[in-house]
C-alpha positions as CSV (number, residue, x, y, z in Angstrom):
1,M,77.2,15.3,-52.8
2,A,76.7,16.1,-56.5
3,A,73.0,15.8,-56.2
4,V,72.9,17.9,-53.1
5,G,75.0,20.5,-55.0
6,S,72.5,20.4,-57.8
7,A,69.6,20.9,-55.5
8,V,71.3,23.7,-53.4
9,G,71.4,26.7,-55.7
10,L,70.7,30.5,-55.7
11,G,67.1,29.9,-54.8
12,N,68.1,28.4,-51.4
13,I,70.2,31.5,-50.6
14,W,68.1,34.4,-51.9
15,R,64.5,33.1,-52.5
16,F,63.8,30.8,-49.6
17,P,64.8,33.3,-46.8
18,Y,62.6,36.0,-48.3
19,I,59.4,34.0,-48.9
20,C,59.9,32.2,-45.5
21,G,59.7,35.5,-43.7
22,K,57.0,37.0,-45.9
23,Y,54.6,34.1,-45.4
24,G,54.8,33.5,-41.7
25,G,58.3,32.3,-40.8
26,G,57.9,29.1,-38.8
27,A,54.4,28.6,-40.1
28,F,55.8,28.7,-43.7
29,I,58.6,26.2,-42.7
30,I,56.0,23.7,-41.4
31,A,54.1,23.8,-44.7
32,Y,57.4,23.7,-46.7
33,L,58.7,20.7,-44.8
34,A,55.4,18.8,-45.4
35,F,55.5,19.5,-49.1
36,V,59.2,18.9,-49.6
37,F,59.1,15.5,-48.0
38,L,55.7,14.4,-49.3
39,L,56.0,15.7,-52.8
40,G,59.5,17.0,-53.6
41,S,61.3,13.8,-52.4
42,V,58.8,11.7,-54.3
43,L,59.6,13.4,-57.5
44,M,63.3,12.9,-56.8
45,M,62.9,9.2,-56.2
46,A,60.8,8.9,-59.3
47,E,63.6,10.5,-61.4
48,F,66.3,8.5,-59.7
49,I,64.4,5.2,-60.4
50,I,63.7,6.2,-64.0
51,G,67.4,7.0,-64.6
52,R,68.9,4.0,-62.8
53,R,66.4,1.5,-64.3
54,S,66.8,2.8,-67.9
55,Q,70.5,3.7,-67.7
56,H,69.7,6.5,-70.2
57,T,69.4,10.3,-70.3
58,P,65.8,11.8,-70.1
59,V,64.5,11.3,-73.7
60,L,65.7,7.7,-74.2
61,A,64.9,6.8,-70.6
62,F,61.1,7.3,-71.1
63,R,61.2,5.4,-74.4
64,A,63.3,2.5,-73.1
65,L,61.1,1.8,-70.1
66,C,57.9,1.7,-72.0
67,P,58.8,1.1,-75.7
68,D,55.1,0.2,-76.6
69,K,53.8,3.6,-75.2
70,K,54.6,6.3,-77.8
71,G,55.1,9.9,-77.1
72,W,56.6,9.8,-73.6
73,G,60.0,10.8,-74.9
74,L,58.5,14.3,-75.3
75,V,58.6,14.7,-71.5
76,G,62.4,14.1,-71.7
77,V,62.6,16.7,-74.5
78,I,60.9,19.3,-72.3
79,G,63.4,18.4,-69.5
80,I,66.3,19.0,-71.8
81,I,64.9,22.4,-73.0
82,T,64.2,23.3,-69.4
83,S,67.8,22.6,-68.4
84,F,69.1,24.6,-71.4
85,I,67.0,27.7,-70.6
86,I,67.7,27.5,-66.8
87,L,71.5,27.2,-67.4
88,S,71.5,30.1,-69.8
89,H,69.8,32.3,-67.2
90,Y,71.9,30.9,-64.3
91,L,75.1,31.9,-66.1
92,V,74.0,35.5,-66.0
93,L,73.1,35.5,-62.3
94,S,76.3,33.5,-61.5
95,G,78.3,36.1,-63.5
96,W,76.8,38.8,-61.2
97,T,77.8,36.8,-58.2
98,T,81.3,36.2,-59.5
99,G,81.6,40.0,-60.2
100,Y,80.5,40.8,-56.7
101,I,83.3,38.6,-55.3
102,W,85.8,40.9,-57.1
103,H,84.0,44.1,-56.1
104,S,84.1,42.9,-52.4
105,V,87.7,41.9,-52.4
106,S,88.8,45.0,-54.3
107,G,86.9,47.3,-51.8
108,A,84.6,48.8,-54.4
109,L,81.5,47.7,-52.4
110,S,82.9,48.9,-49.1
111,A,83.7,52.3,-50.6
112,L,79.9,52.9,-51.1
113,G,79.4,52.9,-47.3
114,T,75.9,52.5,-46.0
115,D,74.3,54.7,-48.6
116,A,71.4,52.5,-49.8
117,D,70.8,54.6,-52.9
118,A,74.4,54.4,-53.9
119,I,74.5,50.6,-53.4
120,T,71.3,50.2,-55.5
121,A,72.7,52.4,-58.2
122,F,75.9,50.5,-58.3
123,F,74.0,47.2,-58.8
124,S,71.9,48.8,-61.6
125,Q,74.9,50.2,-63.4
126,F,76.8,46.9,-63.1
127,T,74.0,44.7,-64.5
128,S,73.0,47.1,-67.3
129,A,76.6,47.5,-68.5
130,V,78.0,45.6,-71.5
131,G,81.6,44.6,-70.7
132,S,81.8,43.8,-67.0
133,P,78.8,41.4,-66.6
134,L,79.8,39.5,-69.8
135,L,83.4,39.2,-68.6
136,F,82.3,37.6,-65.3
137,L,79.7,35.4,-67.1
138,G,82.5,34.1,-69.3
139,I,84.8,33.4,-66.3
140,F,82.0,31.4,-64.6
141,S,81.1,29.5,-67.8
142,V,84.7,28.5,-68.4
143,L,84.9,27.2,-64.8
144,C,81.8,25.0,-65.4
145,L,83.2,23.7,-68.7
146,I,86.5,22.7,-67.1
147,I,84.8,20.7,-64.4
148,I,82.6,18.9,-66.9
149,L,85.5,18.1,-69.2
150,C,87.2,16.4,-66.3
151,G,84.5,13.8,-66.3
152,V,81.8,12.4,-63.9
153,Q,84.2,11.1,-61.3
154,K,87.3,13.2,-61.6
155,G,85.3,16.4,-62.4
156,I,81.7,16.4,-60.9
157,E,82.3,14.0,-58.0
158,N,85.6,15.4,-56.9
159,I,84.6,19.0,-57.1
160,S,81.3,18.3,-55.3
161,K,83.2,16.5,-52.4
162,L,85.3,19.7,-52.1
163,L,82.6,22.4,-52.7
164,M,79.7,21.1,-50.6
165,P,81.7,20.9,-47.3
166,L,83.1,24.3,-48.1
167,L,79.6,25.7,-48.7
168,V,78.5,24.3,-45.3
169,I,81.6,25.8,-43.5
170,L,81.1,29.2,-45.2
171,I,77.4,29.3,-44.3
172,L,78.0,28.3,-40.7
173,V,80.7,31.0,-40.3
174,L,78.2,33.6,-41.6
175,C,75.4,32.2,-39.3
176,V,77.6,32.6,-36.2
177,R,78.6,36.1,-37.2
178,S,75.0,37.1,-38.0
179,I,73.2,35.8,-34.9
180,T,75.9,37.4,-32.6
181,L,75.1,40.9,-34.0
182,P,73.1,43.4,-31.8
183,N,69.3,43.0,-32.2
184,A,69.8,39.7,-34.2
185,K,66.9,38.1,-32.3
186,A,64.5,40.2,-34.4
187,G,65.8,38.5,-37.5
188,V,65.7,35.0,-36.0
189,D,62.1,35.6,-35.0
190,Y,61.2,36.8,-38.5
191,I,62.3,33.5,-39.8
192,L,61.5,31.0,-37.1
193,A,58.6,32.3,-35.1
194,P,55.4,30.8,-36.4
195,A,53.0,33.6,-37.7
196,F,50.1,31.6,-38.9
197,S,48.1,34.7,-39.8
198,K,50.6,35.4,-42.6
199,L,50.3,31.9,-44.0
200,T,47.7,32.7,-46.6
201,G,46.6,30.6,-49.5
202,E,49.2,32.5,-51.5
203,G,51.8,31.5,-48.9
204,I,50.8,27.8,-49.0
205,L,51.2,27.9,-52.8
206,A,54.6,29.5,-52.4
207,A,55.6,26.8,-50.0
208,L,54.4,24.1,-52.4
209,G,56.2,25.7,-55.4
210,Q,59.5,26.1,-53.4
211,A,59.3,22.5,-52.2
212,L,58.8,21.1,-55.6
213,F,61.5,23.1,-57.4
214,S,64.2,23.5,-54.7
215,L,65.3,19.9,-55.3
216,S,66.3,20.3,-59.0
217,V,63.4,18.1,-60.1
218,G,61.4,18.7,-63.3
219,M,64.4,19.4,-65.5
220,G,65.8,15.9,-66.2
221,V,69.0,16.4,-64.1
222,M,68.1,13.8,-61.5
223,I,67.3,11.3,-64.2
224,V,70.9,11.7,-65.5
225,Y,72.3,11.5,-62.0
226,G,70.1,8.5,-61.3
227,S,71.7,6.7,-64.2
228,Y,75.0,7.1,-62.4
229,I,73.8,5.7,-59.0
230,P,75.3,2.3,-58.3
231,A,73.0,-0.7,-58.2
232,N,73.5,-1.3,-54.5
233,D,72.7,2.2,-53.3
234,N,69.4,2.7,-51.5
235,I,67.5,5.2,-53.5
236,F,65.0,6.0,-50.7
237,K,67.9,6.9,-48.3
238,T,69.7,8.8,-51.0
239,A,66.7,10.9,-51.8
240,M,66.0,11.5,-48.1
241,W,69.6,12.5,-47.5
242,I,69.5,15.0,-50.3
243,T,66.2,16.4,-49.2
244,V,67.4,16.9,-45.6
245,C,70.6,18.6,-46.7
246,D,68.9,20.9,-49.1
247,T,66.4,22.0,-46.5
248,L,69.0,22.5,-43.8
249,I,71.1,24.7,-46.1
250,A,68.0,26.8,-47.0
251,L,67.3,27.3,-43.2
252,L,70.9,28.1,-42.5
253,A,71.0,30.7,-45.3
254,S,68.0,32.4,-43.7
255,L,69.8,32.5,-40.3
256,A,72.9,33.9,-42.0
257,I,71.0,36.7,-43.7
258,F,68.1,38.0,-41.7
259,P,69.6,38.5,-38.2
260,A,72.2,40.7,-39.9
261,V,69.6,42.6,-41.9
262,F,67.5,43.3,-38.9
263,S,70.5,44.2,-36.8
264,C,71.2,47.0,-39.2
265,G,67.6,48.2,-39.2
266,L,67.1,47.4,-42.9
267,D,63.9,46.2,-44.5
268,P,64.3,42.8,-46.2
269,A,63.8,42.7,-49.9
270,G,63.3,39.7,-52.2
271,G,65.4,38.2,-54.9
272,P,68.5,40.0,-56.3
273,G,67.5,43.1,-54.3
274,L,68.2,41.2,-51.1
275,V,71.5,39.8,-52.2
276,F,73.0,42.6,-54.2
277,C,71.5,45.7,-52.7
278,V,70.5,45.1,-49.0
279,L,73.4,42.8,-47.9
280,P,76.2,45.0,-49.1
281,N,74.8,47.6,-46.8
282,V,74.8,45.1,-44.0
283,F,78.5,44.2,-44.6
284,N,79.6,47.8,-44.9
285,S,78.1,48.6,-41.6
286,M,80.3,45.9,-39.9
287,G,83.4,48.2,-40.2
288,G,86.8,46.6,-40.8
289,T,85.5,43.0,-41.0
290,G,82.8,43.9,-43.6
291,V,85.1,43.3,-46.6
292,F,85.9,39.8,-45.2
293,F,82.3,38.8,-44.6
294,S,81.1,40.3,-47.9
295,S,83.7,38.3,-49.8
296,L,82.8,35.2,-47.9
297,F,79.1,35.6,-48.6
298,F,79.6,36.0,-52.4
299,I,82.0,33.1,-52.5
300,L,79.3,31.0,-50.8
301,L,76.8,32.2,-53.3
302,M,79.1,31.3,-56.2
303,V,79.7,27.8,-54.8
304,A,75.9,27.2,-54.7
305,A,75.6,28.6,-58.3
306,L,78.5,26.4,-59.5
307,T,77.3,23.1,-58.2
308,S,73.9,23.7,-59.7
309,S,75.3,24.9,-63.0
310,I,77.6,21.9,-63.5
311,S,74.6,19.6,-63.0
312,L,72.7,21.3,-65.7
313,L,75.6,21.3,-68.1
314,E,76.2,17.7,-67.3
315,A,72.6,16.8,-68.2
316,L,72.9,18.5,-71.6
317,T,76.3,17.0,-72.3
318,A,75.3,13.5,-71.4
319,W,72.1,13.8,-73.5
320,F,73.9,15.0,-76.6
321,C,76.6,12.3,-76.3
322,E,73.9,9.6,-76.1
323,H,71.8,10.9,-79.0
324,T,74.5,11.8,-81.4
325,G,77.5,9.6,-80.5
326,A,79.6,12.8,-80.2
327,S,82.5,12.9,-77.8
328,R,82.0,14.2,-74.3
329,K,84.5,17.0,-75.0
330,M,82.7,18.2,-78.1
331,S,79.3,18.0,-76.5
332,A,80.4,19.9,-73.4
333,I,82.0,22.6,-75.5
334,L,78.9,22.9,-77.8
335,F,76.5,23.5,-74.9
336,F,79.0,25.7,-73.1
337,A,79.0,27.9,-76.2
338,L,75.3,27.8,-76.9
339,T,74.2,28.6,-73.3
340,S,76.9,31.3,-73.0
341,I,75.6,33.0,-76.2
342,I,72.0,32.9,-75.0
343,G,73.3,34.2,-71.7
344,V,74.9,37.2,-73.4
345,F,71.5,38.2,-74.9
346,I,69.8,37.7,-71.5
347,S,72.5,39.9,-69.9
348,L,72.3,42.6,-72.6
349,S,68.5,42.7,-72.1
350,M,69.2,44.4,-68.7
351,G,70.8,47.3,-70.6
352,V,71.3,47.9,-74.3
353,L,68.6,45.4,-75.4
354,N,66.1,46.5,-72.7
355,D,63.7,47.9,-75.4
356,F,63.7,44.6,-77.3
357,K,60.5,42.7,-76.3
358,I,59.1,39.3,-77.0
359,L,55.4,38.9,-76.2
360,G,55.8,42.1,-74.2
361,Y,58.6,40.8,-72.1
362,T,62.4,41.6,-72.1
363,I,64.5,38.5,-72.8
364,F,65.5,38.3,-69.1
365,D,61.8,38.4,-68.0
366,L,60.6,36.0,-70.6
367,V,63.3,33.4,-69.7
368,D,62.5,33.9,-66.0
369,R,58.8,33.1,-66.6
370,L,59.6,30.1,-68.7
371,E,61.9,28.6,-66.1
372,S,59.8,29.4,-63.1
373,I,56.2,29.1,-64.2
374,Y,55.8,26.9,-67.2
375,L,58.6,24.4,-68.0
376,P,59.7,22.8,-64.7
377,P,56.1,22.0,-63.4
378,L,55.1,20.8,-66.9
379,C,58.1,18.4,-67.1
380,A,57.6,17.3,-63.5
381,L,53.9,16.6,-64.1
382,G,54.7,14.5,-67.1
383,T,57.4,12.6,-65.2
384,I,55.3,11.8,-62.2
385,I,52.3,10.7,-64.3
386,F,54.6,8.4,-66.3
387,F,56.1,7.0,-63.1
388,G,52.8,6.5,-61.3
389,W,50.6,5.3,-64.1
390,V,52.7,4.1,-67.1
391,M,56.1,2.7,-65.9
392,P,55.8,-1.1,-65.1
393,E,55.2,-1.6,-61.4
394,K,57.7,-4.5,-61.3
395,D,60.5,-2.3,-62.5
396,I,59.8,0.3,-59.8
397,K,59.7,-2.4,-57.0
398,D,62.8,-3.9,-58.3
399,E,64.8,-0.7,-58.3
400,L,63.4,0.5,-55.0
401,S,64.2,-2.8,-53.3
402,N,67.6,-3.2,-55.0
403,H,66.5,-6.4,-56.7
404,G,64.7,-7.7,-53.6
405,S,67.5,-7.1,-51.1
406,I,65.7,-4.2,-49.2
407,A,62.3,-4.4,-47.6
408,I,59.8,-2.0,-49.1
409,N,56.6,-3.1,-47.4
410,V,55.9,0.4,-46.2
411,T,58.0,2.5,-48.5
412,Y,56.5,1.3,-51.8
413,P,52.8,1.6,-51.0
414,L,53.4,5.2,-49.7
415,L,55.5,6.1,-52.7
416,R,52.9,4.7,-55.0
417,F,50.0,6.6,-53.4
418,L,51.9,9.9,-53.4
419,A,53.2,9.5,-56.9
420,R,49.8,8.6,-58.4
421,Y,47.5,11.0,-56.6
422,I,49.1,13.7,-54.4
423,A,52.1,14.8,-56.4
424,P,50.2,15.2,-59.7
425,L,47.5,17.2,-58.0
426,G,50.2,19.4,-56.3
427,L,52.0,20.0,-59.6
428,L,48.8,20.8,-61.4
429,I,47.9,23.4,-58.8
430,V,51.3,25.0,-59.1
431,L,51.2,25.0,-62.9
432,I,47.6,26.5,-63.1
433,S,48.2,29.1,-60.3
434,G,51.5,30.2,-62.0
435,I,49.8,30.6,-65.3
436,L,46.8,32.5,-63.8
437,S,49.0,34.8,-61.8
């Protein structure tokens, strides 16, 4: 549940639906499913095996498994840096989501009616302000900290067992409401009807990138979670279960969003524009029930953000504990403070610090590029090369077979081939295309 929660994040709710419709609906889904099971799940299994075999966090995991091969710990360092940057950015977006729960419940959003310009202006004013976004960023950050301070079992496991079923229930309720609206079929067709003419080379690359990064791989989190997996758990089944759940939730999110958008005659927009500008218009057009469904949606979004954020904070906390011997409490508080401070600057770059540029980018845009184009694919590429070409083959077989108790006559050769040749090639393509674009 915790690993599913880590994989299911804001990208499942606001990015997957948009790119799915943009690049051919059902045609994109076919490409995405091929990539997510042939590449994404392979990376997840690799990180789980590295974590469970080494019983360490990323940096020491690579060093412990091949002590005679120097320099591989750098891959773990990149993973920790990636987790730090992504969490800092995530806190800002999650703060917006938390704020919109309040704006929904209080009626501030419904008061805007269906005036698209007013709704867009409200979002712009909210995100560029100083006090309000930082207040909600702080509330969300404290919530993450409390869960981490409760520990792995009492905190992360217990909250995941509660939040993940809640997320599924919320998204199913929204799906039922969405597909029963007038003209909802147009939205369903937008997502599910295969339009192969739209599946361009750019669309295939988008499917590949989404598949690789929708599972929380390439940032060291799954290595940390892998070190917590019991010795008798089947890693192959665990990875498949997480992959299936993550994919289903992304598809359900699409069915919850686009039938409603098309029912209202609105044009779908990507990213934050879809979530914070288009959907409030949809909810406001529902009349008396709009406030309820608006609140429900942003609670759903916050649950997805929370489960991902605690996995990132846990990875940082566990790494610092292992490397310094510091207590879990001190480590969690340290990274809570550091990521929150960076988050403050990221948030302010939407307003008062908008003119401050680094390499021509605002802080928000620079962080977005680092976490989406450069660092995760670089870390994932290093991880899969280590797993496929450096890590002892006997260690991989031993972990995958649970010390010989599970037959891996088919699983291992397939995993070996994908990890050595297909996954590195896919990651290299994503990395190069991201840089060139």
